[in-house]
C-alpha positions in Angstrom: -0.1 -0.4 0.1 1.4 3.2 -1.0 1.1 6.3 1.3 -1.2 8.1 -1.0 -3.6 4.9 -0.9 -3.0 4.7 3.1 -4.0 8.4 3.3 -7.2 7.9 1.0 -8.2 4.7 3.2 -8.2 6.8 6.4 -9.5 10.5 5.4 -12.7 11.1 4.8 -13.8 11.6 1.1 -14.2 15.0 0.1 -17.4 15.7 -2.2 -16.1 18.0 -4.9 -18.9 19.4 -7.3 -18.1 18.1 -10.6 -21.2 19.4 -12.4 -24.8 20.1 -12.3 -27.5 18.4 -14.4 -30.3 20.5 -15.4 -33.7 18.4 -16.3 -35.5 22.0 -17.3 -37.1 25.0 -15.6 -40.1 25.8 -14.5 -42.8 27.8 -17.1 -42.7 31.4 -16.7 -46.0 33.2 -15.3 -48.5 33.1 -18.2 -49.9 30.0 -20.2 -47.3 27.5 -19.1 -48.7 27.8 -15.1 -52.4 28.2 -16.6 -51.8 24.9 -18.4 -50.3 23.2 -14.9 -47.0 22.9 -16.5 -44.1 22.6 -14.1 -40.2 21.7 -14.6 -39.5 17.8 -14.1 -39.0 16.9 -10.3 -36.7 14.8 -9.1 -37.4 12.2 -6.5 -34.9 9.7 -5.9 -32.3 8.2 -7.7 -29.7 5.2 -8.4 -26.6 4.7 -10.4 -25.8 1.8 -12.6 -23.4 -1.1 -11.0 -20.4 0.1 -13.2 -21.2 3.5 -12.0 -21.5 5.0 -15.3 -25.1 6.1 -15.7 -27.5 7.8 -13.3 -31.1 6.8 -13.5 -33.3 9.2 -12.0 -37.0 8.8 -11.3 -39.2 12.4 -11.8 -42.3 13.3 -11.8 -43.6 16.0 -14.6 -46.9 17.7 -15.5 -47.5 15.2 -18.2 -46.2 11.8 -16.4 -46.7 10.6 -12.8 -43.4 8.5 -13.1 -40.3 9.5 -15.9 -37.3 7.4 -15.5 -34.5 9.3 -16.8 -31.1 7.6 -18.0 -28.5 9.8 -17.7 -24.8 9.2 -18.9 -22.2 10.3 -16.9 -19.6 9.8 -19.1 -21.1 11.7 -22.0 -23.1 14.0 -19.7 -26.0 13.5 -21.9 -29.4 11.9 -21.8 -29.3 8.2 -22.7 -33.0 7.3 -22.7 -36.5 8.1 -21.1 -38.6 5.9 -19.9 -42.5 7.2 -19.3 -44.3 5.3 -16.6 -47.8 5.4 -15.8 -47.6 4.2 -12.1 -47.2 6.9 -9.5 -43.7 5.2 -8.1 -41.8 8.3 -8.3 -44.1 9.2 -5.6 -43.4 5.9 -3.4 -40.2 6.3 -1.7 -40.1 2.7 -0.6 -40.0 1.3 -4.3 -36.6 1.8 -5.3 -35.4 1.8 -9.2 -33.3 -1.2 -9.6 -30.9 -2.4 -12.2 -30.6 -5.7 -13.5 -28.9 -7.7 -15.6 -25.6 -5.6 -15.2 -27.3 -2.5 -15.6 -28.8 -3.3 -19.0 -32.5 -3.3 -17.4 -34.2 -1.1 -15.0 -37.3 -2.2 -12.9 -39.5 -1.4 -9.9 -39.5 -4.7 -9.4 -42.8 -6.7 -10.3 -43.8 -6.9 -13.6 -42.9 -3.8 -15.9 -39.0 -3.7 -16.8 -37.3 -1.4 -19.5 -34.2 -1.2 -21.5 -31.6 0.7 -19.7 -29.8 2.3 -22.9 -33.2 2.3 -25.5 -36.1 3.0 -23.1 -37.9 0.1 -24.6 -40.3 -1.7 -22.7 -39.5 -5.8 -22.5 -42.1 -8.1 -21.8 -43.1 -8.2 -17.8 -41.2 -10.1 -15.3 -43.2 -12.5 -13.4 -42.7 -10.9 -9.9 -45.0 -10.1 -7.3 -45.1 -7.7 -4.1 -43.9 -4.6 -3.4 -40.7 -2.8 -1.8 -38.2 -4.9 -4.2 -34.5 -5.0 -3.3 -31.7 -6.7 -5.1 -28.8 -8.6 -3.2 -24.9 -7.4 -3.2 -24.4 -9.0 -7.1 -27.9 -8.4 -8.1 -28.9 -12.1 -8.7 -31.5 -11.9 -6.4 -34.7 -9.9 -5.8 -37.1 -9.8 -2.7 -40.6 -8.6 -2.4 -43.4 -8.6 -0.2 -46.6 -9.2 -0.5 -49.5 -8.9 2.0 -52.4 -6.0 2.8 -51.4 -3.7 5.5 -52.4 -5.8 8.8 -52.3 -8.8 7.2 -49.7 -11.6 7.4 -47.0 -11.1 4.8 -44.9 -13.2 2.2 -41.6 -12.6 1.0 -40.7 -13.6 -2.5 -37.1 -14.8 -3.2 -36.6 -14.0 -7.3 -34.0 -15.7 -9.2 -33.4 -12.4 -11.5 -32.1 -14.6 -14.4 -34.7 -17.3 -14.7 -37.3 -15.5 -12.6 -37.4 -18.9 -10.4 -39.8 -17.9 -7.6 -39.2 -19.2 -3.7 -41.8 -17.9 -0.8 -40.8 -17.3 2.5 -44.0 -17.8 5.4 -43.4 -15.4 8.3 -45.5 -17.2 10.8 -48.3 -14.7 10.9 -46.5 -11.5 11.2 -46.5 -9.0 8.9 -43.2 -7.2 7.2 -42.7 -3.7 7.5 -39.7 -3.2 4.9 -36.8 -5.8 4.5 -33.2 -6.0 2.7 -30.4 -8.3 1.9 -27.5 -8.9 3.8 -24.0 -9.2 2.8 -24.2 -13.0 3.2 -27.4 -13.7 1.2 -29.6 -13.6 4.4 -32.7 -11.3 4.5 -33.3 -9.0 7.4 -36.7 -8.1 7.9 -38.7 -5.9 10.2 -41.8 -7.2 11.5 -44.7 -6.9 13.9 -48.0 -9.1 15.2 -51.2 -9.5 12.9 -54.6 -11.0 14.4 -53.1 -14.5 13.1 -50.0 -14.1 15.4 -50.7 -11.5 18.4 -51.1 -13.6 21.6 -49.4 -16.7 20.2 -46.0 -18.0 20.6 -43.9 -17.1 17.4 -40.2 -18.4 17.1 -40.3 -19.1 21.0 -41.8 -15.4 21.6 -45.0 -14.7 22.9 -46.3 -11.8 20.9 -48.0 -9.0 22.4 -50.2 -6.0 20.5 -47.8 -3.8 20.1 -44.7 -6.0 20.0 -42.1 -5.3 16.9 -39.2 -7.5 16.2 -35.8 -7.7 13.7 -35.6 -11.0 11.9 -32.9 -12.5 10.0 -33.8 -15.5 7.6 -32.0 -17.6 5.6 -33.4 -18.2 2.4 -31.4 -21.5 1.9 -32.7 -22.8 4.9 -29.3 -23.7 6.1 -29.3 -21.6 9.6 -32.6 -21.1 11.8 -34.6 -18.0 11.5 -33.8 -15.7 14.3 -35.2 -12.6 16.1 -35.0 -9.8 18.0 -37.8 -8.9 19.8 -38.9 -5.3 21.4 -41.7 -5.8 23.7 -44.7 -3.2 23.3 -43.7 0.3 25.3 -46.4 1.9 28.0 -47.4 5.5 27.3 -49.1 6.5 30.3 -52.1 7.0 28.3 -55.2 5.5 29.6 -56.9 5.7 26.0 -53.6 4.3 24.1 -51.3 2.5 27.0 -49.1 1.2 24.4 -46.9 1.8 21.5 -44.0 0.3 19.5 -41.1 0.7 21.3 -39.0 0.1 17.5 -40.7 1.0 14.3 -41.1 -1.5 11.5 -42.0 1.0 8.8 -38.0 2.6 8.5 -36.4 3.1 5.4 -33.2 0.7 5.5 -30.1 0.9 3.5 -27.5 -2.1 3.8 -24.1 -1.7 3.4 -22.8 -4.7 2.2 -19.3 -3.9 2.9 -20.1 -3.9 6.5 -22.7 -6.3 6.6 -24.6 -3.5 8.5 -28.0 -1.9 8.1 -28.4 1.5 8.1 -32.2 2.4 9.6 -33.6 6.4 8.4 -34.9 6.7 12.0 -30.9 6.6 12.9 -30.1 3.6 14.1 -27.6 0.8 12.6 -28.0 -3.0 12.6 -25.2 -5.4 12.6 -26.5 -7.7 10.5 -24.4 -10.6 11.9 -25.2 -10.2 15.6 -28.8 -8.2 15.2 -27.1 -5.7 17.5 -29.0 -2.1 16.9 -27.1 1.2 18.1 -27.7 4.4 18.0 -26.2 6.3 14.9 -27.5 9.7 13.6 -29.7 11.8 15.1 -29.7 14.8 13.1 -32.9 15.5 10.7 -32.0 14.8 7.0 -33.6 14.4 3.6 -32.5 11.2 3.2 -29.0 9.3 2.7 -26.7 7.0 1.2 -23.6 4.4 2.3 -20.3 4.6 0.6 -19.1 1.6 -1.6 -16.4 0.6 1.3 -19.4 0.7 4.3 -17.0 3.6 5.9 -19.0 7.0 5.5 -22.7 7.8 5.0 -23.7 10.8 3.2 -26.8 12.3 5.0 -28.6 14.7 2.4 -29.2 18.2 3.9 -32.6 20.0 4.0 -33.9 23.9 4.1 -37.1 25.1 5.6 -40.1 27.3 4.8 -40.0 28.7 8.3 -37.3 31.1 8.1 -36.4 31.0 11.8 -34.8 27.4 11.3 -31.5 27.2 10.0 -30.6 25.2 6.7 -29.1 21.8 7.7 -26.1 21.2 5.4 -25.1 17.8 3.5 -23.2 15.7 6.1 -20.3 12.8 5.8 -20.7 10.8 8.7 -18.1 8.2 10.2 -19.8 5.3 10.3 -17.8 3.8 13.0 -18.4 6.2 15.3 -21.5 8.3 14.1 -20.0 11.3 14.1 -19.9 14.0 11.6 -16.1 14.8 9.9 -17.3 17.2 7.3 -20.5 19.3 6.0 -20.9 20.9 2.6 -23.6 22.5 0.7 -25.7 22.0 -2.5 -29.0 20.5 -3.1 -30.2 21.5 -0.2 -34.1 21.3 -1.4 -36.4 18.7 0.4 -37.2 16.6 -2.7 -34.3 15.4 -5.1 -32.8 12.2 -3.0 -29.6 11.2 -2.5 -27.3 7.9 -4.0 -23.7 6.9 -3.9 -22.4 4.9 -6.8 -20.8 1.5 -5.9 -17.3 2.5 -7.7 -17.0 4.9 -5.1 -16.2 7.7 -7.4 -19.7 9.7 -7.1 -22.2 11.1 -4.8 -25.5 12.5 -6.5 -27.7 15.0 -4.7 -31.0 16.1 -6.1 -32.3 19.6 -5.8 -36.1 19.6 -7.0 -35.0 20.2 -11.1 -31.4 19.7 -10.8 -29.2 17.0 -9.8 -25.6 18.2 -8.2 -23.1 15.4 -9.0 -19.9 15.6 -6.5 -16.8 13.5 -7.0 -15.6 11.6 -4.3 -12.0 10.8 -5.3 
């Protein structure tokens, strides 16, 4: 290891603004406004596996969801995809890249050629909140109505062979893959499981748990339960001590899962610790798992000071640097797997930072 490499391994990345990507401007007062026209608004984004392309999920005055594939090398739009569903306004539905970046999808059914934007035959997957494993060869989804028992579906993304995982009457709020191809799910009881014993635990109405599942069946399912918490209010005497609705971002490099509630879970031990308590507009984890990038925010209330973008040390939970750009609440944030890029949305603009 050279001295420069060693320094880079220790020092936090310093995001340097490389360029901005503009998707258009709001029309001037007049016919455009009267007709309900507005500039595209970026809602979320993901990088292709090789880091060359950025997939932007936007909403426009003409479409509830567009996917804009931006070529970072050529600095131009590669493809634009129109989707008639409201995926843009569903933060729990992520844009996924399949087949090494050749195909984009939100999970079940619809999928498109990422380079041409052409619609491809539907895949047979069903369910919501699709997530890919570390190499994109497997995809999970969750099915089941709110309040009813959930099923986790596991698909081989090459042949779409399906494996269903029953949750013993529990409901999954969300689920992600771990580095060793297990599934970490946040679960709670339903009418089918409350006041019954599930995996050795007597489930009370407001109990919730972290559940670790091995789809291969080689190791038993493990749960860490959080007992219902007393509120002191006779009208609503109990509440959840741990929310199962947190957005989760895995770090495959560190085998950890970061929650937007400000906690981090060790995917091997299921130990959870507080991590980050500041307000943010979203977060992304660096490819090596050492740094978390928290999106800043501005507020309508002028008395509230803007919160800058922050680089956080994942080992300590401490902020190591702050920077501005992309401070609007809308826009999303994403880091490329190759460690080169950080993208932060700002309504109709994307700020692209180089990390190396």
